[in-house]
C-alpha positions as CSV (number, residue, x, y, z in Angstrom):
1,M,-121.1,85.0,-119.8
2,N,-122.2,85.9,-116.3
3,I,-119.1,86.7,-114.2
4,T,-120.9,86.3,-110.9
5,D,-122.1,82.8,-111.7
6,L,-118.7,81.8,-113.2
7,L,-116.8,83.0,-110.1
8,S,-119.2,81.3,-107.7
9,N,-118.8,78.0,-109.5
10,E,-115.0,78.2,-109.9
11,L,-114.4,79.1,-106.2
12,Q,-117.3,77.1,-104.9
13,I,-119.0,80.0,-103.1
14,K,-122.6,81.2,-103.2
15,P,-123.7,83.7,-105.9
16,W,-124.7,86.2,-103.2
17,Q,-121.1,86.0,-101.8
18,A,-119.7,86.6,-105.2
19,E,-122.0,89.6,-105.7
20,A,-121.0,91.0,-102.3
21,V,-117.3,90.7,-103.0
22,I,-117.6,92.4,-106.5
23,R,-119.6,95.2,-104.9
24,L,-117.1,95.8,-102.2
25,I,-114.1,95.7,-104.6
26,D,-115.9,98.2,-106.9
27,E,-116.5,100.4,-103.9
28,G,-112.7,100.6,-103.3
29,C,-112.4,98.2,-100.4
30,T,-109.1,96.4,-100.0
31,I,-108.8,92.6,-99.6
32,P,-107.5,92.7,-96.0
33,F,-110.4,95.1,-95.1
34,I,-113.0,92.9,-96.7
35,A,-111.5,89.7,-95.1
36,R,-111.4,91.3,-91.6
37,Y,-114.3,93.7,-91.4
38,R,-116.9,92.7,-93.9
39,K,-117.4,89.0,-92.9
40,E,-121.2,89.3,-92.7
41,A,-121.3,90.6,-96.3
42,T,-119.1,87.8,-97.7
43,G,-119.9,84.9,-95.4
44,A,-116.4,85.2,-93.8
45,L,-114.4,84.4,-97.0
46,N,-110.7,84.4,-96.1
47,D,-108.0,86.6,-97.6
48,E,-106.6,83.7,-99.8
49,V,-110.0,83.1,-101.4
50,L,-110.6,86.8,-101.8
51,R,-107.2,87.4,-103.5
52,T,-107.9,84.6,-105.9
53,F,-111.4,86.1,-106.5
54,D,-109.9,89.5,-107.2
55,E,-107.4,88.1,-109.7
56,R,-110.0,86.1,-111.5
57,L,-112.4,89.1,-111.5
58,R,-109.8,91.2,-113.2
59,Y,-109.0,88.5,-115.7
60,L,-112.7,88.0,-116.6
61,R,-113.3,91.7,-116.9
62,N,-110.3,92.0,-119.2
63,L,-111.7,89.0,-121.2
64,D,-115.0,90.8,-121.5
65,E,-113.2,93.9,-122.8
66,R,-111.3,91.9,-125.3
67,R,-114.5,90.1,-126.3
68,E,-116.3,93.4,-127.0
69,A,-113.3,94.6,-129.0
70,I,-113.2,91.4,-131.1
71,L,-117.0,91.5,-131.8
72,K,-116.7,95.2,-132.9
73,S,-113.7,94.4,-135.2
74,I,-115.4,91.5,-136.9
75,D,-118.7,93.4,-137.2
76,E,-116.9,96.3,-138.8
77,Q,-115.5,93.8,-141.4
78,G,-119.1,92.8,-142.1
79,K,-118.3,89.2,-141.2
80,L,-120.1,88.7,-137.8
81,T,-122.6,86.0,-138.2
82,P,-125.1,85.0,-135.4
83,A,-123.3,81.7,-135.0
84,L,-119.9,83.3,-134.7
85,K,-121.2,85.8,-132.2
86,K,-122.7,83.1,-130.1
87,Q,-119.3,81.2,-130.1
88,I,-117.4,84.4,-129.1
89,E,-119.9,85.2,-126.3
90,A,-119.5,81.6,-125.0
91,A,-115.7,81.7,-124.9
92,E,-114.4,81.4,-121.3
93,T,-110.6,81.8,-121.9
94,M,-108.4,84.3,-123.8
95,V,-107.0,81.4,-125.8
96,A,-110.4,80.3,-127.0
97,L,-111.3,83.9,-127.8
98,E,-108.2,84.5,-129.9
99,D,-108.6,81.2,-131.7
100,L,-112.1,82.4,-132.9
101,Y,-110.7,85.8,-133.8
102,R,-107.7,84.4,-135.7
103,P,-109.3,84.3,-139.2
104,Y,-110.2,87.9,-138.9
105,V,-107.0,89.4,-137.7
106,K,-105.2,91.6,-140.1
107,K,-102.1,89.6,-141.0
108,R,-98.9,90.5,-142.6
109,R,-98.7,89.3,-146.2
110,T,-98.9,85.5,-146.2
111,R,-98.5,83.0,-148.9
112,A,-102.3,82.4,-148.9
113,M,-102.9,86.2,-149.1
114,I,-100.6,86.4,-152.2
115,A,-102.4,83.4,-153.8
116,R,-105.7,85.1,-153.3
117,E,-104.4,88.3,-154.8
118,K,-103.4,86.4,-157.8
119,G,-106.9,85.1,-158.2
120,L,-106.4,81.5,-157.0
121,A,-109.2,81.3,-154.5
122,P,-111.6,79.6,-157.1
123,L,-109.0,76.9,-157.6
124,A,-108.8,76.3,-153.8
125,E,-112.6,76.0,-153.8
126,F,-112.4,73.6,-156.8
127,L,-110.1,71.3,-154.7
128,L,-112.8,71.1,-152.1
129,R,-115.4,69.7,-154.5
130,T,-116.5,66.1,-153.9
131,D,-117.3,65.2,-157.5
132,A,-115.7,62.1,-158.9
133,G,-113.5,62.3,-162.0
134,L,-112.3,65.9,-161.5
135,D,-109.0,66.8,-163.2
136,A,-107.2,69.1,-160.9
137,L,-104.2,69.6,-163.2
138,A,-106.4,70.6,-166.1
139,E,-108.3,73.0,-163.9
140,A,-105.0,74.4,-162.6
141,A,-103.8,75.0,-166.1
142,R,-106.4,77.6,-166.5
143,Y,-104.7,79.8,-163.9
144,V,-101.2,79.7,-165.5
145,D,-100.0,83.3,-166.0
146,P,-96.3,84.0,-166.2
147,E,-96.9,87.7,-165.6
148,K,-98.4,86.8,-162.2
149,D,-95.5,84.4,-161.4
150,I,-97.7,81.4,-162.0
151,P,-95.5,79.6,-164.6
152,D,-97.3,76.2,-164.6
153,A,-100.2,74.2,-163.3
154,K,-98.2,72.7,-160.5
155,T,-97.4,76.1,-159.1
156,A,-101.0,77.1,-159.3
157,L,-102.0,74.0,-157.3
158,Q,-99.3,74.7,-154.7
159,M,-100.6,78.3,-154.3
160,A,-104.2,76.9,-154.0
161,E,-103.0,74.5,-151.3
162,D,-101.5,77.6,-149.5
163,I,-105.0,79.0,-149.3
164,L,-106.4,75.7,-147.9
165,A,-103.5,75.4,-145.4
166,E,-104.2,78.9,-144.0
167,D,-108.0,78.2,-143.7
168,I,-107.2,74.9,-141.9
169,S,-104.8,76.7,-139.6
170,D,-107.3,79.3,-138.8
171,N,-110.0,76.9,-137.7
172,A,-110.6,77.3,-134.0
173,S,-112.0,73.8,-133.5
174,Y,-108.9,72.1,-135.2
175,R,-106.5,74.2,-133.1
176,G,-108.3,73.3,-129.9
177,F,-108.0,69.6,-130.7
178,I,-104.4,69.8,-131.7
179,R,-103.5,71.8,-128.6
180,R,-105.2,69.2,-126.3
181,K,-103.7,66.3,-128.3
182,T,-100.2,67.7,-128.1
183,M,-100.5,68.4,-124.4
184,A,-101.8,64.9,-123.7
185,D,-99.4,62.9,-125.9
186,G,-96.5,65.3,-126.7
187,T,-93.1,65.4,-125.0
188,I,-90.5,68.0,-124.3
189,V,-87.1,67.0,-125.6
190,S,-83.9,68.6,-124.2
191,E,-80.4,68.3,-125.7
192,A,-77.1,69.9,-124.8
193,K,-75.4,72.2,-127.2
194,D,-72.1,70.8,-126.0
195,K,-72.4,67.4,-124.3
196,K,-68.8,67.6,-123.0
197,A,-69.3,70.9,-121.1
198,E,-69.8,70.7,-117.3
199,S,-72.9,72.4,-115.9
200,V,-75.7,72.1,-113.4
201,Y,-77.9,71.0,-116.3
202,E,-76.1,67.7,-117.1
203,N,-79.3,65.7,-116.1
204,Y,-81.0,67.4,-119.1
205,Y,-78.3,66.8,-121.8
206,E,-80.4,64.0,-123.3
207,Y,-83.8,64.2,-121.7
208,E,-87.4,63.6,-122.7
209,E,-90.6,63.8,-120.6
210,K,-94.3,63.9,-121.4
211,L,-95.7,67.4,-121.3
212,D,-98.6,66.6,-119.1
213,K,-96.3,65.0,-116.5
214,L,-93.7,67.7,-116.5
215,P,-93.4,69.3,-112.9
216,G,-93.2,73.0,-112.6
217,H,-89.7,73.2,-111.2
218,R,-88.4,71.1,-114.1
219,I,-90.0,73.4,-116.6
220,L,-88.3,76.4,-115.0
221,A,-85.0,74.6,-114.9
222,L,-85.2,73.7,-118.6
223,N,-86.2,77.2,-119.5
224,R,-83.2,78.6,-117.6
225,G,-80.9,76.1,-119.3
226,E,-82.2,77.2,-122.7
227,K,-81.9,80.9,-121.7
228,E,-78.2,80.3,-120.8
229,K,-77.7,78.7,-124.2
230,I,-76.7,75.4,-122.7
231,L,-79.8,73.5,-123.7
232,T,-82.0,73.3,-126.8
233,L,-85.6,72.5,-126.2
234,K,-88.3,71.4,-128.6
235,V,-91.8,69.9,-128.3
236,K,-92.3,66.6,-130.0
237,A,-95.9,66.2,-130.9
238,P,-97.8,63.1,-132.3
239,A,-97.7,64.6,-135.8
240,E,-99.0,61.6,-137.6
241,D,-102.1,61.3,-135.4
242,I,-102.7,65.0,-135.8
243,V,-102.4,65.0,-139.6
244,T,-104.7,61.9,-139.7
245,Y,-107.2,63.9,-137.6
246,L,-107.0,66.8,-140.1
247,D,-107.5,64.4,-143.0
248,L,-110.6,63.2,-141.3
249,K,-112.0,66.6,-140.5
250,T,-111.3,68.0,-144.0
251,G,-112.8,64.9,-145.6
252,V,-109.8,63.8,-147.6
253,K,-111.4,60.4,-148.4
254,K,-114.6,62.2,-149.5
255,H,-112.7,63.9,-152.3
256,P,-111.7,61.0,-154.6
257,S,-110.1,63.3,-157.2
258,T,-108.6,66.1,-155.1
259,G,-108.0,64.4,-151.7
260,T,-104.2,64.2,-152.3
261,Y,-104.0,68.0,-152.6
262,I,-106.2,68.5,-149.5
263,H,-104.0,66.1,-147.5
264,E,-100.9,68.0,-148.6
265,A,-102.5,71.2,-147.5
266,A,-103.4,69.8,-144.2
267,A,-99.9,68.4,-143.6
268,D,-98.4,71.7,-144.6
269,A,-100.9,73.6,-142.4
270,Y,-99.8,71.6,-139.4
271,K,-96.1,71.6,-140.0
272,R,-95.7,75.2,-141.2
273,L,-98.5,77.1,-139.5
274,I,-100.0,75.2,-136.6
275,A,-97.2,73.2,-134.9
276,P,-94.8,76.2,-134.2
277,S,-97.7,78.2,-132.9
278,I,-99.0,75.5,-130.7
279,E,-95.5,74.7,-129.4
280,N,-95.1,78.3,-128.4
281,E,-98.5,78.4,-126.8
282,L,-98.0,75.2,-124.8
283,R,-94.6,76.2,-123.6
284,S,-95.9,79.6,-122.6
285,A,-98.8,78.0,-120.8
286,L,-96.6,75.5,-119.0
287,T,-94.2,78.2,-118.0
288,K,-97.0,80.4,-116.8
289,N,-98.5,77.5,-114.7
290,A,-95.1,76.7,-113.4
291,E,-94.5,80.3,-112.4
292,E,-97.9,80.5,-110.7
293,A,-97.1,77.3,-108.7
294,A,-93.7,78.7,-107.8
295,I,-95.2,82.0,-106.8
296,T,-97.6,80.2,-104.6
297,V,-94.8,78.3,-102.9
298,F,-92.8,81.6,-102.6
299,G,-95.8,83.3,-101.1
300,K,-96.3,80.6,-98.5
301,N,-92.6,80.6,-97.6
302,L,-92.6,84.4,-97.4
303,T,-95.7,84.3,-95.1
304,Q,-94.0,81.9,-92.7
305,L,-90.8,84.0,-92.7
306,L,-92.7,87.3,-92.1
307,M,-94.8,85.7,-89.4
308,Q,-91.9,84.4,-87.4
309,P,-92.2,85.5,-83.8
310,P,-90.4,88.6,-82.7
311,V,-87.6,88.2,-80.1
312,A,-89.0,90.7,-77.7
313,G,-87.3,92.5,-74.8
314,K,-83.7,91.5,-75.9
315,T,-80.7,93.7,-76.6
316,V,-79.2,92.4,-79.8
317,L,-75.8,92.7,-81.4
318,G,-76.0,92.5,-85.2
319,W,-72.9,91.0,-86.9
320,D,-72.5,91.5,-90.6
321,P,-69.6,89.1,-91.5
322,A,-66.9,90.0,-94.1
323,F,-63.3,89.3,-94.9
324,R,-61.2,92.2,-96.2
325,T,-63.5,95.1,-95.2
326,G,-64.1,93.8,-91.6
327,C,-67.1,92.6,-89.7
328,K,-69.6,95.4,-89.0
329,L,-71.3,95.3,-85.6
330,C,-74.3,97.2,-84.4
331,V,-76.0,97.0,-81.0
332,V,-79.7,97.8,-80.8
333,D,-81.9,98.0,-77.7
334,P,-85.2,96.0,-77.3
335,T,-87.1,98.7,-79.3
336,G,-84.7,98.5,-82.2
337,K,-82.9,101.8,-81.4
338,V,-79.2,101.8,-82.4
339,L,-76.9,102.1,-79.3
340,D,-73.5,101.7,-80.8
341,T,-71.6,100.5,-83.9
342,A,-68.1,99.1,-84.5
343,V,-65.9,97.4,-87.0
344,I,-63.7,94.4,-86.2
345,Y,-61.2,92.4,-88.3
346,P,-61.1,88.9,-86.9
347,T,-61.2,87.2,-90.3
348,A,-58.7,86.9,-93.1
349,P,-56.5,88.7,-94.2
350,Q,-56.1,90.7,-90.9
351,N,-57.0,87.9,-88.5
352,K,-57.1,90.3,-85.5
353,V,-59.0,87.9,-83.3
354,A,-57.8,89.0,-79.9
355,E,-58.5,92.6,-80.7
356,A,-62.0,91.7,-81.9
357,K,-62.8,89.8,-78.8
358,K,-61.9,92.8,-76.6
359,V,-64.4,94.9,-78.6
360,L,-67.0,92.3,-78.2
361,T,-66.5,92.1,-74.5
362,K,-66.8,95.8,-74.1
363,L,-70.0,96.1,-76.2
364,I,-71.7,93.1,-74.5
365,E,-70.9,94.2,-71.0
366,K,-71.7,97.9,-71.6
367,Y,-75.1,97.3,-73.2
368,H,-76.0,93.9,-71.6
369,V,-76.3,92.2,-75.0
370,D,-78.4,89.1,-74.8
371,I,-78.1,87.7,-78.3
372,I,-75.6,88.0,-81.2
373,S,-77.5,87.9,-84.6
374,V,-75.0,86.7,-87.3
375,G,-75.7,87.1,-91.0
376,N,-75.3,83.9,-93.1
377,G,-73.4,85.5,-95.9
378,T,-69.7,85.6,-96.8
379,A,-67.4,84.9,-93.9
380,S,-70.3,83.7,-91.8
381,R,-68.7,80.3,-91.1
382,E,-65.5,81.9,-89.9
383,S,-67.4,84.5,-87.8
384,E,-69.5,81.8,-86.1
385,A,-66.3,79.9,-85.1
386,I,-64.9,83.1,-83.5
387,I,-68.2,83.8,-81.7
388,A,-68.5,80.3,-80.4
389,D,-64.9,80.4,-79.1
390,F,-65.5,83.8,-77.6
391,I,-68.7,82.6,-75.7
392,R,-66.7,79.6,-74.3
393,E,-63.8,81.8,-73.2
394,S,-65.7,84.7,-71.8
395,G,-68.4,82.9,-69.9
396,L,-70.7,85.9,-70.6
397,P,-74.5,85.0,-70.6
398,V,-74.9,85.5,-74.4
399,T,-76.1,83.2,-77.2
400,Y,-75.9,83.6,-80.9
401,V,-78.2,82.8,-83.8
402,I,-77.7,82.6,-87.5
403,V,-80.2,84.7,-89.5
404,N,-80.8,84.8,-93.2
405,E,-79.3,88.0,-94.3
406,A,-80.9,87.9,-97.8
407,G,-81.8,91.4,-98.9
408,A,-79.8,93.2,-96.1
409,S,-77.3,94.5,-98.7
410,V,-80.3,95.6,-100.9
411,Y,-81.7,97.6,-98.0
412,S,-78.4,99.0,-96.9
413,A,-77.8,100.5,-100.3
414,S,-81.3,101.7,-100.8
415,K,-82.6,105.3,-100.5
416,Q,-84.6,104.2,-97.5
417,G,-81.6,102.8,-95.7
418,A,-79.7,106.0,-96.4
419,E,-82.7,108.1,-95.0
420,E,-83.0,105.9,-91.9
421,F,-79.2,105.8,-91.1
422,P,-77.7,108.8,-93.0
423,A,-74.5,108.7,-90.9
424,F,-73.9,105.0,-91.5
425,D,-72.1,103.3,-94.3
426,V,-73.7,100.3,-96.0
427,G,-72.0,97.8,-93.8
428,Q,-73.3,99.4,-90.6
429,R,-76.9,99.6,-92.1
430,S,-76.6,95.9,-92.9
431,S,-75.6,95.0,-89.3
432,A,-78.5,97.1,-88.0
433,S,-80.9,95.3,-90.3
434,I,-79.5,91.9,-89.3
435,A,-80.1,92.7,-85.6
436,R,-83.6,94.1,-86.1
437,R,-84.8,91.3,-88.3
438,L,-84.3,89.0,-85.3
439,Q,-86.2,91.3,-83.0
440,D,-89.1,91.8,-85.4
441,P,-88.8,90.0,-88.8
442,L,-92.0,91.6,-90.2
443,A,-91.1,95.2,-89.4
444,E,-87.6,94.8,-90.8
445,L,-88.2,92.6,-93.8
446,V,-91.0,94.9,-95.2
447,K,-88.2,97.4,-96.0
448,I,-86.8,94.9,-98.6
449,D,-88.2,94.0,-102.0
450,P,-89.9,90.6,-101.3
451,K,-88.1,89.1,-104.4
452,S,-84.7,89.7,-102.6
453,I,-85.6,87.9,-99.4
454,G,-84.5,84.5,-100.7
455,V,-87.2,82.0,-99.9
456,G,-88.3,81.2,-103.4
457,Q,-87.1,79.2,-106.4
458,Y,-86.3,80.5,-109.9
459,Q,-87.8,83.9,-108.9
460,H,-85.4,85.7,-111.2
461,D,-86.8,83.8,-114.2
462,M,-90.4,84.8,-113.6
463,N,-92.7,87.5,-114.8
464,E,-91.5,90.3,-112.6
465,A,-94.8,92.3,-112.5
466,R,-96.8,89.2,-111.6
467,L,-94.3,88.1,-109.0
468,T,-94.3,91.6,-107.5
469,E,-98.1,91.8,-107.4
470,A,-98.4,88.4,-105.7
471,L,-95.7,88.9,-103.1
472,T,-97.0,92.4,-102.3
473,G,-100.4,90.8,-101.6
474,V,-98.6,88.3,-99.2
475,V,-96.9,91.1,-97.3
476,E,-100.1,93.1,-97.1
477,N,-101.9,90.1,-95.6
478,C,-99.2,89.6,-93.0
479,V,-98.9,93.2,-92.0
480,N,-102.6,93.6,-91.6
481,R,-103.0,90.3,-89.8
482,V,-100.5,91.4,-87.2
483,G,-101.5,95.1,-87.0
484,V,-99.2,98.1,-86.9
485,D,-98.2,100.4,-84.1
486,L,-99.1,103.9,-85.5
487,N,-96.6,105.7,-83.3
488,T,-93.5,103.6,-84.1
489,A,-94.0,102.0,-87.5
490,S,-91.7,103.0,-90.4
491,A,-93.1,104.4,-93.6
492,S,-92.3,101.0,-95.2
493,L,-94.5,99.2,-92.8
494,L,-97.3,101.7,-92.9
495,G,-97.3,101.5,-96.7
496,Y,-98.6,97.9,-96.6
497,V,-101.5,98.8,-94.3
498,S,-104.9,98.5,-96.0
499,G,-105.9,101.7,-97.7
500,I,-102.6,103.5,-97.1
501,S,-100.5,104.4,-100.2
502,K,-96.7,104.9,-100.0
503,T,-97.3,108.7,-100.2
504,V,-99.8,108.7,-97.4
505,A,-97.5,106.4,-95.3
506,G,-94.8,109.1,-95.7
507,N,-97.3,111.8,-94.7
508,I,-98.2,109.9,-91.5
509,V,-94.5,109.7,-90.5
510,K,-94.0,113.5,-91.3
511,Y,-97.2,114.3,-89.3
512,R,-95.9,112.2,-86.4
513,E,-92.5,113.9,-86.5
514,A,-94.1,117.4,-86.6
515,N,-96.9,116.8,-84.0
516,G,-95.7,114.1,-81.8
517,R,-97.5,110.8,-81.0
518,F,-101.0,110.1,-82.2
519,R,-103.4,110.2,-79.3
520,D,-106.3,108.5,-81.1
521,R,-107.1,106.9,-84.5
522,R,-109.4,109.9,-85.4
523,E,-106.3,112.1,-85.5
524,L,-105.4,110.2,-88.7
525,L,-107.9,112.3,-90.6
526,K,-105.6,115.3,-90.1
527,V,-102.9,113.6,-92.2
528,P,-102.6,115.1,-95.7
529,K,-104.3,113.0,-98.4
530,L,-105.8,110.6,-95.8
531,G,-109.5,111.0,-96.4
532,P,-112.6,109.2,-95.0
533,K,-112.2,106.1,-97.3
534,A,-108.6,105.6,-96.4
535,F,-109.5,106.0,-92.8
536,E,-112.2,103.4,-93.1
537,Q,-109.9,100.9,-94.8
538,S,-106.9,101.4,-92.5
539,A,-108.1,102.4,-89.0
540,G,-108.7,98.9,-87.7
541,F,-105.2,97.7,-88.6
542,L,-103.5,100.6,-86.8
543,R,-102.8,100.3,-83.1
544,I,-102.2,103.1,-80.5
545,R,-101.0,102.1,-77.1
546,G,-101.4,104.5,-74.2
547,G,-103.6,106.8,-76.1
548,S,-106.8,108.6,-75.2
549,E,-109.1,105.8,-76.5
550,P,-108.3,102.4,-75.0
551,L,-110.1,100.6,-77.9
552,D,-107.4,102.0,-80.3
553,M,-105.0,99.4,-79.0
554,T,-107.2,96.6,-80.3
555,G,-108.3,95.3,-83.7
556,V,-111.8,96.6,-83.1
557,H,-112.8,98.9,-86.0
558,P,-114.0,102.4,-84.9
559,E,-117.3,101.7,-86.6
560,S,-117.8,99.0,-83.9
561,Y,-116.7,101.0,-80.9
562,E,-120.2,101.6,-79.7
563,A,-121.0,97.9,-79.7
564,A,-117.7,97.1,-78.0
565,R,-118.4,99.7,-75.2
566,K,-121.9,98.3,-74.7
567,L,-120.5,94.8,-74.5
568,L,-117.9,95.8,-71.9
569,K,-120.4,97.7,-69.8
570,G,-122.9,94.9,-70.0
571,L,-120.4,92.4,-68.7
572,G,-119.2,94.7,-65.9
573,F,-115.9,95.9,-67.5
574,S,-114.7,99.4,-68.1
575,E,-112.5,100.5,-71.1
576,A,-109.6,101.0,-68.6
577,D,-109.7,97.2,-67.9
578,L,-108.3,96.6,-71.4
579,A,-104.9,97.9,-70.4
580,S,-104.9,96.1,-67.1
581,G,-105.7,92.7,-68.7
582,K,-108.9,92.1,-66.7
583,T,-110.8,91.6,-69.9
584,A,-109.0,88.3,-70.4
585,K,-111.9,86.7,-68.5
586,I,-114.5,88.1,-70.8
587,R,-115.4,84.6,-72.2
588,E,-116.2,83.3,-68.7
589,R,-118.9,86.0,-68.4
590,L,-120.3,85.1,-71.8
591,K,-120.9,81.4,-71.1
592,T,-124.6,81.7,-70.4
593,I,-125.4,84.3,-73.0
594,S,-126.6,83.4,-76.5
595,E,-124.3,84.7,-79.2
596,K,-127.2,85.3,-81.6
597,E,-129.2,87.3,-79.0
598,L,-126.1,89.3,-78.0
599,S,-125.3,90.2,-81.6
600,E,-128.9,91.4,-82.1
601,T,-128.7,93.4,-78.9
602,L,-125.5,95.1,-79.9
603,G,-126.5,95.6,-83.5
604,V,-123.6,93.7,-85.1
605,G,-123.3,90.5,-87.0
606,E,-122.2,87.3,-85.3
607,Y,-118.8,87.2,-87.1
608,T,-118.1,90.7,-86.0
609,L,-119.2,89.9,-82.5
610,R,-116.7,87.0,-82.3
611,D,-113.9,89.2,-83.6
612,I,-114.7,91.9,-81.0
613,I,-114.7,89.4,-78.2
614,A,-111.4,88.0,-79.4
615,D,-109.9,91.5,-79.5
616,L,-111.2,92.5,-76.1
617,E,-110.0,89.2,-74.6
618,K,-106.4,89.8,-75.7
619,P,-106.0,93.5,-76.6
620,G,-103.2,94.2,-78.9
621,R,-102.5,90.5,-79.3
622,D,-99.8,89.4,-81.7
623,P,-100.7,86.3,-83.8
624,R,-97.0,85.5,-84.1
625,E,-96.5,84.9,-80.4
626,N,-97.4,81.2,-80.4
627,A,-94.9,80.2,-83.1
628,A,-91.6,78.6,-82.2
629,G,-88.7,81.0,-81.8
630,P,-85.2,80.7,-83.4
631,I,-82.7,78.2,-82.2
632,L,-80.1,79.9,-80.0
633,R,-76.6,78.4,-80.1
634,K,-73.5,78.6,-78.0
635,D,-71.2,76.3,-79.9
636,V,-70.5,75.5,-83.6
637,M,-70.4,72.3,-85.6
638,E,-68.4,71.6,-88.7
639,L,-69.6,69.7,-91.8
640,T,-67.0,67.1,-91.0
641,D,-68.6,66.6,-87.5
642,L,-71.7,65.2,-89.2
643,K,-72.2,61.4,-89.3
644,P,-75.0,59.4,-90.8
645,G,-77.5,58.6,-88.1
646,M,-77.0,61.8,-86.1
647,I,-80.3,63.3,-84.9
648,L,-80.3,67.1,-84.8
649,K,-82.6,70.1,-84.4
650,G,-82.8,72.5,-87.3
651,T,-84.7,75.4,-88.8
652,V,-86.5,75.2,-92.2
653,R,-84.9,77.9,-94.3
654,N,-86.6,77.3,-97.7
655,V,-89.3,75.0,-99.1
656,I,-89.3,74.1,-102.8
657,D,-91.2,71.7,-105.0
658,F,-88.9,68.7,-104.4
659,G,-88.1,69.2,-100.7
660,A,-87.0,71.5,-97.9
661,F,-83.6,73.0,-96.9
662,V,-82.9,72.8,-93.2
663,D,-80.3,74.8,-91.3
664,I,-78.7,72.4,-88.8
665,G,-75.9,74.8,-87.7
666,V,-73.1,73.8,-90.1
667,H,-73.3,76.7,-92.6
668,Q,-74.6,74.4,-95.3
669,D,-78.3,73.7,-95.3
670,G,-79.2,70.1,-95.6
671,L,-81.9,68.8,-98.0
672,V,-84.8,66.8,-96.9
673,H,-86.2,65.4,-100.1
674,I,-90.0,65.3,-100.4
675,S,-89.8,61.5,-100.1
676,E,-88.1,61.9,-96.7
677,L,-90.3,64.6,-95.2
678,S,-93.1,62.5,-93.8
679,D,-94.1,58.9,-93.0
680,R,-97.4,59.6,-94.8
681,F,-97.8,60.4,-98.5
682,I,-97.7,64.2,-99.3
683,K,-98.3,65.9,-102.6
684,H,-96.0,68.9,-101.8
685,P,-93.4,69.7,-99.1
686,L,-95.6,72.5,-97.8
687,D,-98.0,69.8,-96.7
688,A,-95.4,68.8,-94.1
689,V,-93.2,71.8,-93.3
690,S,-93.1,75.6,-93.5
691,V,-90.3,78.2,-93.5
692,G,-89.2,78.9,-89.9
693,D,-90.4,75.5,-88.5
694,I,-88.1,74.0,-85.9
695,V,-87.8,70.3,-86.9
696,T,-86.0,67.2,-85.9
697,V,-83.9,65.6,-88.6
698,K,-81.6,62.6,-89.0
699,V,-78.5,62.7,-91.2
700,L,-78.6,60.3,-94.1
701,G,-75.4,61.2,-95.8
702,V,-72.7,63.9,-96.1
703,D,-70.7,64.8,-99.2
704,V,-67.9,67.0,-97.8
705,K,-66.4,67.7,-101.2
706,K,-69.7,68.9,-102.8
707,K,-70.9,70.3,-99.5
708,R,-74.2,68.3,-99.7
709,I,-76.1,67.0,-96.7
710,S,-79.0,64.6,-97.1
711,L,-81.5,64.5,-94.2
712,T,-84.7,62.7,-93.3
713,M,-87.6,63.4,-91.0
714,K,-89.1,59.9,-91.3
715,G,-89.7,58.0,-88.1
716,L,-88.9,61.2,-86.0
717,K,-91.3,63.2,-83.9
């Protein structure tokens, strides 16, 4: 199996592109670095394709390692034939490989193994003879031996059938057909252990659906119901058709005298040995596919959340709502520096509203607070009502916004939270996080385990290692796409930069604290454990503003500085013009110049040239700046205020397989079902909306008792 050819066919890329990516990965290059700075080598493959490539490359290499181990094992047993070797070398999946290896795996003692030990293999071979007029019972009588626990001919025949059943079960071709047949025609059947019990799984108390039509979110829901011991699940396969197939393949009709015994062996092989195994395999495969689909959705949601635009230049008051322990407040300046903290008790049981409003007035007037950032957790509804009332009464020029506080408590109780705010309690750390995640969602949310950010579905039921790996890749892509300020970034943020490990990230911060600001990118090489390779991989993603090298504030890699300087000089610009914004007109001066000729003159590829031009045109640009900002509010709505037909603005908070949840400002997100997301047909909600989108919705219905809101986006622009 040629891995290069396989990957190029799978991903529909050229073989030379596949070869280049494999070479770069093997040289220790990261996916963000390859995507951004090795476009000529790969033909500008994007990071999504490259991550898929990397995952498949690892899978195929693991497959090759397993293949070699299997070939060696069978060869050592003296059973490796040329035909079998050819089959094993042609296997393209781990399942196909393990099917071929199955007959040669050392098994625990089976019924067939015991039968062979008792000398019944010749009787099994007898049953496979096609001669007419054979007397199986008479032949079996020859093997009767009470000392071997073979008391009669019937027992001998049963044990011979056990041998045939195991041989049938171990046949890779038969298992492949049965797996495909079960998947195509089988169903999943769900039943409740207690049909009278109330639960969120009531729709599945008596449920059946075809396996090949089962959507991923339903598989995960059924699995969770089974895990919680509310549901029992089983796969119902087309057993009769499968046994008929086995009869045909084993030639039951060609054995006039012994066909009955072969049929019994085939039926037993399926029921006892194959069916349970195939059921487990299919359910495992369905779950894995469902998890991968859910991880993909989670990743896209997380990308949108992390790439929300920062609210720059604003002083923010973070409000961590609570009841008994009080609401924690934290004022941060436009750079995220904490200016003041306080605790107020406007909610039950204290209800010290007037006192809380005095504290709010003092903080807002003293620090010129622009926005109050309110967490959406416990007591958020009550806090919002108090804030809206305060804004009306005070007349102060302040607005408020509800932010998703998922993960804030995780951060506040973490080692990192304690290191960042050693003098604060967990509530004060949470309020600081709630304020900062409005100012710069990416910089703040990278401090939190991606699984705790709350934009997925069934994430707690998934393979944790796989979910962590995938989401870490998403965060890496976002961080490197935006770029990181080397002189202000936290160790958490730096740890996601291409080529920088968590240890090196910590060393960068320690170096900065000991030596002051970095003056240029080259100074990175003085950081302990940050060698030339790490510098190559990371330098282009790290920004230095106001340093000794103006190009350090751009995404131009140091390896291309000479070309960038030549370009600037040739167009009449100086490096100093980068900071003044004069280079914004660079494209005007390039209109009459051939891109191909220019790339040859500068000694860089055309892809690299385009990226250099883009970076020089907008030095230090933030790709998040064009996205819609959060909805700022001054008043509050109640669930009871909603009426069918009302048209509102809202923020998409989560996207799942069957729809999207939209925050319309009533402390209960409304659901826009996939059928209501668009006037056109869409396969998935992500085809219509993303997390963070500001959308116009119409209220379809409100269930106050169950706190459910149905929304539509159809017919609205």
